[in-house]
N, C-alpha and C positions, 0 to 999 in steps of 0.2 A: 650779383655774381654772374660770371660768364656761363656759356652753355657747357653741358657735360659731354665729354668725349668717351668713346669705347674703343678698345683694341679688339681686332678680329681674332677670336680664338676658337671659333665654332668648327665642328666637323662638317663633312660634305653635306650631310643631310640637314644639319642645323643651319649651315650657310644657305642652303636652298630655302629653308624656312624663313631665314632672315630676309632674303630677297622678296619672298612673298609678303612678309610683314612690311618691308619697306614700300613695296608697291601699294600695299593696302593703306599704309600711313599717308603716302603722297596723295592717294585718291581720296583720302578722308580729311586732308588738310589738318592733320593732327600736329600740334606744336610740340616742341621739346620743352620740358619743364626746366625752370631755373633750379639751382641747387637748393635742396631742402634738407630737413633732418632725416629723410628716408634714404635708404640705400639698398642695393640688390646684392644678394649672395648667390654664389653658385651652390646648388643644393643637390642632394641625392635622395630619392624617395623610392619606396617599394610599392608596386602595384597590388591592387586587391584581387579578390577572386574573380572579378569581372575584367581584369587587366586594365583598371583605371585608377586614377588618383586625382583628388581635388586639391589643386595647389592654391593655397590662400596667402594673403599678403603677410600675415604674421609669421609664415614659414620662410619668407624670402627677405624680410626687411627687419632692421633692428629699431626703426623709429615707429611712432604711433601711426603715421600715414593715414590720418583720418580721411575717409572718403575715397581711398585708393582701392584699386582692384587689379587682378592679374589676368592676363591673356597669354595662353600657351600656343605657340606656333608648331603644332604637331600635324599628324595626317588629317585631323579634323579640327581646324582652327575655329570653326564656327561655334564650338561648345565652350569657348571661353577658357576658364581655369581648369578644365578637366583634361588630364593626360589620358590618352586612349591606348597607347602601346608603349612597349619598352624602347628605350633609345635615349639619345642626348638631344634635348629640344631647347629652343630659345623661348624665353618668356619676357614679357614687358610688364612693368608696374606702372599703371596709369592713374592720373588724378582726374576723377570724374567731374570736378568743378560744379557739382550740384546741378548739372544740366539734364534735360530730358533725353537728349540723344548723345551718342558718343562722337559726334562730328567734330567737336572742338576739344575733345579730351587731350590731356597733356601727358606725354611720356615722362615718367619720373626717372626711371632707370631701366637698363637691360640686364639680363642674367641668363644663365643656362641651368637646366635641370636635367639630371641623369635619372631616368626611370628604369628601375630594375624589376625583373619578374623573378620572384623567389617561390612561386607556387608550382609544385610538381603536378604532372598530369593526373587526372582523377579517373579511377576505374568506374565506368558506368554500367558495364555488363560483363561479369566474369563468366568464364566457361564453366559448365557444370561438370562435376565428377562423373565418371562413367565406368562401367564394368564390362570387360571383354573376356574372351576365352584365352586360356594360357598359351596357346600356340601362336598368338599374335603379338607376343612381347617384342621380338626382333622386327616384326612387321611394322610396329608403331614407333619404336625407339628412334628418336632423332629424324623421323620421317616428316619432311615438310609438307608432303601432300595430305597429311591428316589435319592440317590447319585449315579451319573454316567452319561455317555453320553446320551444325548437325542436322541431318535430314536428307532430302533428295538432291541437294545441291552438291554436285561432284566437281567443285572448283576450289582452288586454293589461291591465296594471294601470292603475287610474284615477289620473290625475295629481293633485297637490295642488291644492286649490281656489284657493289664492293664487298658483299658479304661472302667470304669464302666458304663458310659452313652452311649457307642457305637458311640461317635461322634469324636473320635480321630483316625487318620490314620497315621501309621508309614511308612517311606520310600514312601512318598506320591507322588513322581515325577511320571509323566506319563510314560507308557511303550509303545512300538510299537504296533500299532493297528489302528483302524479306528473309526470314529464317533464323534470326538471332533468338537465343533462348529467353531473352527478356522482353520480347515483343516490342522492341523499339524501332522496328523497320530498318534494320541495318544489315549491310553486307561488308565483308572485308574489302579493302581496296585492291585494284589491279588483279581481279580474279582471272585465273587461267584454267581451262579445262584439263583435268588430269584423270578423270574416271576413277577417283579414289574417294571413299567415304571419309567424312571429316569427323573430328572429335571435339571441336569447339574453337572459339576465338575470344581473346580478351579485348574488349573495346574500351579505349581510353579517350579522353578529351582534355585538351589543355585550355586553361583560362584565357590564353592569348591566341586562340585558334583564329579569331577574326582579324588578327593582326598579321596573319601569315606564319605564325609559329606552329610547326607541325611536330607530331610525336614520332619518335623512332622506337619500334617495339622489337624486343629480342626475347626469344624463348629458348630454353635448354631443358633437356631430359636427363633424369637420373633414375636408374632402375635398381630396385631392391628385390631379391629373390628370398622366399621363405622356405625353410626346411619343413619336413613332415612334422617336426615337434614344436615348431614355433606357434605361439598363441594365435598369430594372424591366420595360420593355416587351420589349426584345430578348432578355433572358435568361429572365424569368419569365412573359412574356406579359401583364403587368398593364396594363390601360388606365387604371385609377384605383384609389384606395384611400381609404376612409373610416376615420379613426381615431376610434373611439367611446370617449370618456373617461368613466369611472364614478368618482364621488367620493361617499363616505359620511361623514356627520357625525352624532354622537350628540347626545342631549339636553343634554349638558354642554359642547357645542361642540368636542369632540375630533374631528378630521378624519383619516380614513385616507388613505394615499398613493393617488394616482389610479391606476386600472387602465385600460390601453389595450387595447381589443379592435379587432383589424384586420379590416376587411371589404374583401376584395379584389374587383376587378371585371375580368373578362377578356372578350375578344371571343368571341362564340359561334362554334363550328365551323360552317362553311357546310353541312357534311353533315347538321347537325341540323335544317335547315330542311325543312319538309314542306308538302304541299299538302292542301287539303280544300275541299269546297264550303261556301261561307259562307251567311250568312242573307240573306234570309228563307228558311225551309224551304218544302217543298211546291212548289218550282218544277220545271219540266220540264228539269232539268239533271243530268248525272252526271259524275263525275270518277274517273279511274283513273290508276294509274302507267303509264308507257309499256310496261313489261313486261306488266302485267296487261291492257293494251289491245291487246297484240300489236304494239306499235311501240316496241321497246326503245331506239330512238334518241331518244326523248322522255322527259323526267322526269315529265311530267304531260299527260294528254289529257282535255279537257273537251268534252262534247257538249251543245249546247243544242237541245232539240227545238222545231222551228218549221217552219211551212209556208212561210216566207219568210226571206231572209237578213238577219234583223234583228239588227244588231250592238249595239243598245242592250240586248240581253239579257246582254251580258258585264258581270259585276260584278267589281270590283277583288279582292274576297276569294276569288273562285273561281279566279283565275289567278295569284295572287301567293303565293309561299312564305312561311311564318312559322315562328317558334320560340316555344316556350312558356316564359314566365318562371318562375323559382323560385316566384313569388307566384301563379302560375296555380292556381286551385282547380277551376274548371269547374262544371258543373251550374247555371250562372246565378248563382253566388255571387260569385266574383271571377275573371272570365275575362280573362286578360292574355296576349293574342297579340301578338307583335311582328312585323309584316310587314317583309320585307327592304327595301322601298323607304322605310319609316319608320325604319329602323335607321341610327343615326349611327355612332359608334365608328370613324371614319375609313373608312367604306365609302360608296360611292354606286352607284347602279344606272342603267342605260340600257336601253331597249327597242328592238328592231328587229322589225317585223312584215312578213311577206310573205303576200299574200292570193292565193287561188286559188278561182275559181268552181267549184262542184260542182252536181250534180243539174240540169244544164242551166240554171244561173243561179238555181235555186230555193233554193240554199244557198251557203255560203261556207266555205272552210277557211283558217285563219290560222296560219302558221308563225311563232311568236314566239320570239325569243331575248332573254333577260333577262341582261344582262352585269353582273357585280359587279366594281367597280373598287376596289382596295385602295390608298388614298392613302399608306399606309406602304410598301407594296411598289412603288408607282408603276406598277401595271399591273392588267390584268384578271386576276383570280385564279379566277374560276369563271363558268360560263355555265349558266343553267337554260333547257332547251329545252322549249317548251310548244306543244302542238297544240290549237287552238281550232276546233271545228267547229259550225256553225250550219246546221240544216236538218232534214229529215225523216229520222231515223235509226231510227224505230220501224217494225218490220215489222208486217204485219197480225196480229191476235190473235184468239183463239177464246174464247168463253164456253161452258163446258160445263154441261149440265143436272145437276141434283142427283142424278139416279138413275144416274150412271155407276158402274161400267162398263155398257155398253149391251148389251142382249140383243134380238135380232130373231128372228123366227120364220122357218123355212123356208117355201118355197112349198108349195101343196097338191099339186103334181104330182111333185116330186122332192125330193131331199135338199139342195137349194140355196136361197139367198135372193136377193132383188133389192131394190135401193134406189136413190134418185136421187143424182146426184153433182154437182149444181149448188148454189150458195150457198143458195138458197131451199129446195131439196129436202133438203139435209143438215140444215138447221135443223128442217125439218118431221119428218124421219125419226128424227134422233138428238138433237134439242134443242141442237145445236152451232151457235152463231152466230159467223160470221166477220166481223170489222170492222177498219177501218183508221182511224187518227187523222186522215189527210188524204184520200186518195182510194184506194179499192180498185179494182184493175185487173181481175185474173182469178185463178182457182184451177185447180189440177190435182190430181186424186185418183188414188191408187193404193192397193192393198190388199195387206197382207202376211199370210200365213196360216201358222199354227203347224204344222199337220200336213197333208200333201198326200195325197189319195186318188186313185186311178185305178180306176174301176169298183168302188168300195167297198173297194179294197185300199189300206192305208196304205203309201205308197212313200217318204215322208220325214217324219220326226218332228222338230219343232223343240223347243227347250228349253222348260222350264216357263214361264220368264219371257220375254216378247216382247222384252225390252230386253237390249242387249249386256252381257255380264258384265265386259268391259274396254272401256268406251267411250273414245274419244279424250280425252286430257287437255285441259281448258280452264281458263282463269282468268277469272273465278272458277269454281270447280268446279261442275259441273252433273251431274245424273243422266243415265243413258242415255236415260231417257224424255224428259227435257227437251231432249236433243239429237236426239231421234228416231233414236237409234241402235238399229235394229231387228234382232234376231237371227233373226227368222222370214224365210221366203222370200217374195219379191215374186211375186205371181201376176198375170198380165195377163188378168184376167177381161174378158169381152166387155161392151161398152157399146152399148146401143141406146136411142135417144130419151132421152138423158141418164139412162138407168137402167143400173146395173151388174148383170149377171145371172150366174147360175151360181156363186154364192159358197156353198161347201159348209158342212156342219155343223162347228162347231169355233170355236176362238178366232182372232180376226183383229185386225189393227191397220190402221186407216185412216190413211193418210198424206196430208195435204192441203198442197200447196205453194201459198201465197198470195202475190201480188205487188201492190205498190202503185204509184202513179204516180211514185215517186222511186227506182225500181230496188231498193227494199228487198223482201226476200222472207223469208218465214218458213215453217218446216216444222212443221205442227201434227199431232199424233198422238193417237189415242185407241184404246183397245181395245174391241172388241165381240165378241159371241159368237152363233153360230148353233147351236141345240141339237137333239138328237134323244133318243129314249127307249130305245135298245137298248144292253144292257150290252156292254162290250168284251171281247175275248179277250186275256188278258195272257200274255206269254211272257218268261221270264228266260233270260239267258245262263248256261248251266251250265258254261262253261269260262272263267270270269272269274278273272284273276290280278291281285292288287293288291299294289303295292310302295309303301312309304312314301318320301316325299321332303320337301324343304322347300318349303312352299307356303302362301299366305295368311298369311304372317308367322310361321308356326311353324318353329322351328329344332330342335325335339326330335323331329321325325318326324311327318309328317302326310300324309294322302291324302284325296282327296275323289272320290267316285264318283257321277256323275249318274245320273238315271233313264235317260237315253239310253244311258249305258254299259251298263246292266244289261238294257235292253230288247232283245229278240231277235225283233222282228216282231209286237208286239201290234197289234191292229187292231179296227175297228168297222164295222158295215154302212154307216154314213155317214162319220163321222170321229171319231177318238179325240181327245177334248177335252183331256185332260191325263194325264200319268203322273207318279207320285211314288214315292219310295222311302223306306223306313225300315229300321232295324236294331235288333238287341237291344243292351242296355246291361249288360255284366257288371259286377260289383261293383268289379273292379280298374280299371275305366275311369271310375268316377263322378267322380273328381277332374278328369280331362281334359274331361269334358262340362261340368262346372261352370266350368272355366277358359275354355272356348269360349263361354260365355255362355248355356248352356241353363237355368241356375237362374233362371227368370223370377220366382219369388216371393221370391228373395233370402234363403233360409234356409240356404244353404251345403250343400244336398243336392239330389238328384234325387228329386222326388216323383211317383209314378205312380198313376194310378187303378187300382183292383183289377179293372177290366174293360177291354174293348177298344172296344166300341161303346156310345155314350151310351144307346141304348135298352135296354141290359142293366144300367144302373145300378140299385142297390137303391132301394126306395121312399123310404128315409130319407136318401138320399145328398144331401150339400150340397157345392156347388162352392166356396163362399166361407165361411170361418169366421173370426170376429173381424176382418173386413175384409180378409182375405188369401185368395188363391186357394190351394186345398189341393193343386193339382197344378201341375207345370211344363209349359210348352208354347209353341207359336208360333201367333200369330193369322194363319193363312194367308189367310183370306178377308177380313181387315181389318174385321170387325164389332165389334171392341172386346173380344172375350173369346176364351178358348182352350177353350171347352167343346164345340165342334163336332167331328164325327167326323174323326179324323186330325190334330187340332191339339194333343193332349195326350199326355204319356207314359202309355202304357197297359200293362196286364198281359195277356199272352196265353200260355197253356200254361206258366205259371210264370216266363216271361221278361218283363223290362221292355223295351218297344219304344219307340223314338223317335217323335215326330210325323212325319207324312208331309212330305217336302221334295223340292225339285228335285234335291238331292244329299245323300249321307250322308258323315259324317266318320269317319276312322280315325286312331288314334293309336298311339304306341309301346306302349301297354298292350295293344294287339290283336295284337302280334307272336306268331307261332307258335300262334295261337288260331283256332278255327273260329267265324266270325261269321255269324249268320243275317241275311240281307237279304230284304226283301219289296218287290216292285214292284207298285204299285197304279195303277189307271187308271179313268177314267169318261168317258163319252161326252158328258155335258152338265154344265155348272156348276149349282150350286144355283140354283133359281128365286128371283129377288130379291123376288117378290111373296108368298112363303110361307115359313114356318119349317120346313116338312116336308123333312127331309134325304133322304127317300125319293124326292124328285123327280129325283135324280141316280142314274145307274147305275154301280155300283162292281164291281171285280173285282181280283184280285191273283194273283201268283205268288211263289215263294220259292226261296232257294238258300242253301247254306252255303259261305262262301269262306274261304280261308286268306290271312292277311296276312303279307307277307315284307318284308325289308330287304336288298336285293341291288344297290343302286345305288351305283356309284363316284362320288366327287365330281368334278364338272366345273364350269367357269365360262365365261361369255362376257363379254368386256369390251365397253364401248361402241365403236361404229365410230370409226376414225380420222377426225379432222376437221381442217379448216384454218380458222383464224380470223385476223383482222387484229390487228396489234400494239396497236391502240388499243381493243381489245375490253375493256370495263370489267370483265367477269366474270373476267378473268384474275387480278384481285386476290384472288379467293377460291379460287384453284386449290389452295392448301395445305389448305383446310378440307374435310375428307372429306364432310361432310354438305351444306354449302352448294354445293360444286362438283358434287356428284352431281345436284343439281336443275338445273344448267345444262349440264354436259358429259356427263351420264349416269353411271350407277353400274354396278358389276359385277353380273351376274346369275348366281346360283348355280342352275344348271340341275338338277343331281343331286348326291346324296351327303350332304346335310345332314339326312338322314332322322332317325335317332335318335342321332346323334353331333354334338357341338358343333363348329363350325368357327371357328377363330381367324383373324381378318382383320387384315393389316398393310397400311396404305395408304401409298404412297411416291410422291413427285413428284420427278422429275429434270429439271433445266432446263439447256439448252444455248443460251443467248441472248446476243445483243449488241444494245444499243440497243433491247431489248424484243422482238426477233424472233429466230426460230430454231426450236428444237424443244423440246417438253415431253413427257415420257413419264410417264404415270400408270400405276402398277402396283398390283395387289392380290395379296398372297400369302395363299392360303387353305390352312389346315392342318386336316386331319381326323384325330383320334386314334381309332385302331381297335385291335382286339385284336392285330393284327399290327404295330402301330407307327404312327407318324404318317405321313400322306401329305400332301405339300404340292404345290399347283399354283399357278402364277402366270399372271395375265392382264394384258395390256398394252394400253394405248391411247396412240397417238401423236397429239399435237396440234401441227400445223405452224402456226407463228405467222409471218405474212407481214409484210414491211416495208412500211409505209405512210408516204410522205413527203408531208406537207402542212404548209405554214407560210406566214407573211406576213413580208415585209421592206418597211419604209417608209424610202426614201432621202429625206433632208430637202431642203427648198428652200434656195436661197442666202439669206444673211443679211448685213445691214449691222450692224456692231457697233462700239461704243466699245471701245477696247482693254482697258478694265477691266471691261467688262460681260460676264458669262458667256454663252457661246453655248449656248442650251438646245436648239436644233434639232439633233438627232443621229439616227443610224440606229436604228430600232426594229424588233425581231423578235418574232414570236409563233409559238411551236411548237404546232401543232394536233394532231399525232399522235405519231410516234416519231422525233423529230429532236433533234439537239444542234447549235445554230448558234453559231459563233464569229465575232466581229467584230474586225478589225484596222483601226486608224486611223493614217494617215501624213499629215504636213503638209509642204507646200512653200511657201516665202514668196517673193513677187515684188514688185518695185517697182510703184508705182501707175501706172495708165494714165489715170486720171480724177481726180476730186476727192478720192478717198480717200487715206489715208496710205500703205497698202500692201495687198496681197492675200495671202490664204492659200488655196492649193489643197488642200483636205482630201479625201483619197481613202479611201473605206470599202471594205474587202474582206470578204466574208462567205462562209464555207464551212460545209458540213454534215458534221460528223464521222461521222454515221451512214451517209454514202455514200462516205466516204473509204477509199481503199485505196492502200497504198504503191506497189503495182505499177503503178498508173495514173499515177504521176508527180506532179509539183507541180500541185495544182489551181489555183494562181494563175498558172501559166505561160501564155504566149500560146497560144491555141488551146484551152485548157482552161477558162479563166475567161470568163464571159459579162460583157462590159462594157455597162452600161446607158447608152445614149446620152442625154446631157443635152438634146439638141435634139428629143426626142420631142414631138410635138404643138406644136412651136414653143415649148416650155416654157423651156428654157435656165435652169433653176433657179428659175423663178418660183413653182412649186408642188411639193409632194412627189410622188415617183414610187413606186408600189407594185409590187413583184414578188410575185405571188400564185402559190404552188405548190400544186397540188391533184392528187389522184388520185380524181376524182369517180366513175369507174366501177370503181375498185379493181382495175385490171388491171396494177398495178405499173409502168405507163408514165405518168409524171406529165405534167400539163398546166402550162404556164408562161404566166402572163398579166401583161403590163405594163399597169397600170391607174392611174387617177387616184383610186381609192377602194378599199375592201376587198371589193368585189363583182366577181367575175370575169364575163366575157362580157356586159358591159353598156357603154353609152356607146360611146366610140371606143377601147376597149381594143385592145391589140396582142397577138395570140397568137404567142408564140415557139414555133416548131414543136417539139413533143415528141410527146405521144400523137396519133396520126394521126386519131383519131375525136373529138378535142376533149373527151375525158372522158365521152363518151356524150351530149353535147348533140345534139339533132336538127339544129340549125343554129346558126351563129354569130349574134351580135347584129347588127342591121342596120348598125351603124357600126363593127363590129369588123373589124380588118385582121389579116393574117397576115404575120409577119416573113419576110424573104427567107432568112435564115440559120437553121440548126438550133441547138438547144440542145446545147452540147458534151457528148459522152459518151465513156466509156471503152470502147474497142473490145473485142469479144468475145474476140479471140485473146489478150488480156493480162489480162482481168478474171476473177478467181476469188475470190469473197468466201467466207471459211470459214464464215460463219453464214448464207449466202444459198442456200437450196435451191430457189429459185423462178425465178431468171433468171440469165443468163450475161453480163449487161451492166448498166451503170448510168450515169446522168448524173453529171457532176462535181459538180453542185450548188454551184458557186462563182460569185460575182457581184462586180462592181466598179462603183463609181460615185464621181464626183468632185463635191464641193460647193465653191463659190467663196464665200469670206468676205471682204468688204470692211471694212477696219479704219480708223476715223476717229479723229483726235485734234485738238482745238481748244484744249487747255489748255496755257498757256505754262509753261515750266520755272521753277523757283524757285532762287535763289542764296542761299547762307548761308555765313558764315565767322565764327570767333570774333574778338572784339575783342582786339588784342594790343598790346604795347609793345615798341619797339626802341630800343637804346642807340646814341648817337653814338660816333664814334671819338675818344677823348681824346688830346690831344697831337698831333693831326693837323689835319684840316680841319673838325672838329666837325660832320660830316655822318654820315648812316647809310644803309646798304643794307638795304632792307626785302624780306623774302620772306614772302608770304602764301599760304596754301592755302585755296582756296575750293571749296565743294561745290555742284554743281548737281543737282537732282532733277527728274525728269519723271514724270508719271503713267503713262506707257507703258513707257519704257525708260531705261536709264542711259547710252545713247549720245547725248551732247550735244556741241556744238562751241562753243569759246570764240571770241567775236567780238572779235578784237584791235583792229579799227578803232574799236571803241567804248570801249576801255580808256583810262582817264585817272585822274589823281590830282587831287582838289580840295584844294589847300593850305589849311590852316586851315578845312577844311570849307566853303570858299567856294562860292557859287552863281553866281559871275561866270564866264561861259564863257571870257572872255579870259584868265583867270588859271589855267586848267586846265593840268596837265602831261600832254600827250598821249602816246600810245604811239608810241615810236620806238626803234629799236635804235641804238647798243648799250646805251643806258641801261636799256632794258626787255628782259626775257626771260620766256618762258612755257614751261611743260612740262605735257603731258597725262599725268596719273597713272593714268588709267583709272577706271572706275566713276563717271564724272561729276565727278572731282576734277582741279583744275588748280593748278599752282604758279606764282605770278606774282612776279617779282623786279623791283624798281625801285631804282636806285642814286642815292646822293647827295641824300638828302632832309634838310632842316633840321629843327631841333627844332620840335615843335608837334603839334596834333591834326589829322589829315588824314582824308580819305575816299578809299578806292579804289573807283572806279565800274566795275562789271562787267556785261556783257550776254552771255548764252549763247543758242544756238539748238538746238532738238530736231530729231529726224529728220523731223518733219512740217513743219518750217519755222517753228515758233512761236518768237518771240523773247521772252526774259524781259524784265521791266521793268529799267531801269537801276538796279541795286542799289548803294547806298552802303554800303561796309564800313569803319567807322571804325577807325583805329589811331593810336597815339601814338609820336612820336619824342622821346626825352627824354635829358637829361644825367643819366646814372645814377650818376655818381661825384661825391661831394662834395669840397670843397677840404681840404687837409691843412696847416693853419697851422704855422709854425715860431716858437716862443716863447722869450723870454729867460728863462734859469734864474738865479734869485738876484736879482731886481729889488728895490731898496730905495728908500725915500723918507722924508722927514721930515714930521712932522705940523705943521700951523700952528695957532696959537691960534684958538679959535672965538669968543672974547669972553665966554664964560661959564665960563671956567676949564678948559675942555677943549681938545682939538685935533682937527683934521681935515685930510684931503688928498684931492683928486680924482685918480683914476688912470684914464686912458683906455685903451681897447682897443689902440689903436695903440702904446701904451707897451710892450706885451708883444711886439710883432712884432720878431723877430730879423732876418728877411730877407723879401723879397717872395715871394709864392706865385703860381703860374700855373696856370689851367685855363680851359676855354672860357668859363665864366660865373662866375669867381671874383671876386678883389679888383681889379676894374678890367679894362680891355681890353688892357693891355699884354701883350706877348709873344704867348701862345698864343690870345688871343681872336680872334673873326672879324675879317677885314679890313673896312676901310670899304667900305660898299656891299653886304656880305653880308646875306642876309635872315635875320633872327632873329625867331622867332614865339613869343609867349606864354611867354617864359622869363625869370624874374626875374634881376636882376643881383645878384651878391654884392658 
């Protein structure tokens, strides 16, 4: 046979493959096969999940083709029969000829294969569902900048250029990066900085990715809002949900199933809202929490510094709480604060301000209450209490000269100094300038002296530091110096001609009390020194005993001995300026000193100089090597280094000695050891004008002391206290750390020296309605060689009952009977109360133009004041009945019962008011607390009721949870609201159309019984108006033809529920109307309603026929025959019915009325 030929049919890519194949064939000397039984087909195949397909010879040939194989010329022809990518490819079927190589293989035939990709992209990392705050719904909806990895990455992928909505991403597969929630090391492609936090990204990958097939990703948002009654809101708290749908399509048009990411939105917790001072910055305004400002009753306190009561200083952002959105970044990048008055989410706010003049009218104080109303709850759910103060709140200030602390010289005649004590003189002598931002009034000066001498003898030695070691706790925290908490003694030195005289040598503190014109005062303090040049005489206590205990935060045993503890009468001819102490450091205590913070150079060891006095340092000595100090120490004089005498760890007599300090530390490592301590002193401080340390006079004494541990563990609980039941801090009573900051913590006075103490904190509550008794206990256990020792300290917190609440009794209303009455009693529990409301209705006939009246009586009791032994709180004499006629009101407006315990004396005040503010307008005070809750006087128009608020008498009252009083008001109230009900809608009559059969064989008439139904918009109680009952024969409209209601032909029966049975006798055949009118309870008549019905002859005639009738045919003239037979020929005998064959017999008599009935 001849050689096989092929027609070129290939695509461009396939043609290129064929060229490659041809080149390969020529280079390989492959011959063309002769015609065989094998042939090649053009085939179509589907690629697998790896974008491949193995094309075998049995798929392309119909012959056996033994020994043949397939080669595909695709992008990777080297892998033989494997197709790697979608497309149209050329393949060859080759005869292997049983050779070891393919050099001489023969081409049997050529063909083409179409490889199709039918696999959709696979989702390899879906975005996680996320929950945000409700005010971010519109911020998220269809916002492309939220697309991307969740976290710190503030970038989003660039949308496709042809995507008009910005929600389509080309080449959407992830790229190498970090941050995906599946930890696959992926980032979205084409990231662009947008400073927007992301909510997630859907990562897809296509099976033919390596073939250049890319995924196009499209996302869309759909938002659903939930109402207050939806289960998603009531059960899950969801305000809204955005369903973000992700759809991926590959280059071959294969689309993956959509993935839905749920983005939930909930309402923020009101406790998350905080305050801060807003922009612009650098204004004279400060803000603090109420606790920090010393006014715990307020959530936020704002002070505007001003010399006038200028309320324009108040800015919205300063006094309005806000919450930070998930998208808040800060730092000026994306600041998203949501202020509570801008918050929607079914919340609204209202503000109530009360102003008070301060500082003689030069300032103002505004008590602001910001109420948050929850439309879903239908009530106020939170109140932010804000105190706004505008005025001069800054006390006078002092500007100190750069050369502080100040040194003044003694006078030439004695060992004392003199200096001026007025504003000008203080500035002249010390460089301290005292100024006020508004008006400086006057100053007062006093001097505190460290060491007191009498005739050159030291009679009292103050501590090294002039400032208290334990200053009063303040918020924010300040140092003892800032508080002018002075530990030294105040000396009343003589003042002559504005000069203070007789101030001795030594260290002193000048305390200046400055006052401005708005009652602000400040206490300004600074230290100064008077020097002399005589060395002091130092004396150490040689009978000093030291025992370790828990102090300064150490629980493994610690003691501190001050220089004053060691001093036993050191003195100087003028005044001893300071004393200080140091001790030796044995090797066993090195770790303890490092832990205490003495390793100042941070190399985890104690480094000491090989000398004691800097003047003894070797000539080649260096204090700093490689940028670090070579010794550890304390910068006692604040000059920025530790190289001065007494500031560094030194070596003396082979022992390492600590720096000089006000006190020395002892640790467990010192137990049963002799420790050397040295007490040093000098009569003057270093001269600030020279570096010569010899300007001061030094001396010391020493002693060896034995350290012991012989203290048994003891503890002191905080004092018992009494708080009110509405104290907010009771919520943290179970938290050991948080409650300690408010109610105090146990103090371990002794016993935790070198043994660990285990502490178990327990809270026991005996409360009802939030009041009663709470016992806090601390069980402290010390493990000793003789076994554990446990002691327990108790604190009792008495929680007092506070009854404060509001009741709003509603005004009278006029209502349509189908219109809901929305005015009802409202209660608001302000402290520790549980109010219960009972409603009873009584109905009365109308007295005016209304239909009827409802007397609705509300009874309100307080379960937290209820006691069975006091009887029924609703009984006469126990319940307080609120008079409808107060102020001539009689139901025209609501009446408020305001219960307060303003002075917190457990004797409540009861105010009948027209609003929610007690003691204003023409309120009525119902006699309860005799002093009106601490008001200095009642309002000008306030009156006092004649009667007393009912109370349970002491002889029968005994509340098991009340430890504070032996009586209580009933706290029960009654009020009646009158509701007028109107109805102007007429009732409606309906009945089915029915058919009634006449009496056959009798009078051919029928008795009709019809049931009609009357409905009214208010009630089913309606009356059938029989005087209007009639039948319209033949549905006539002629009044004269009507069959009127009359007995005995008519009868009616009331079936109840607005239904009536109406019977009319002896009606003839025909279509008639029953005309009915009814009346409702309010006198409204229905329209005359026609109810059609039919009276019919329901039974047909029964003819009697002749059986066996015969006749003869007559010729018809055409050769046939015919005969006419009449119907009457078949009648065997006459038949009778009302409307059959004639009117004989049973038909109606002459003159009877027959309507619309055909004759038989």
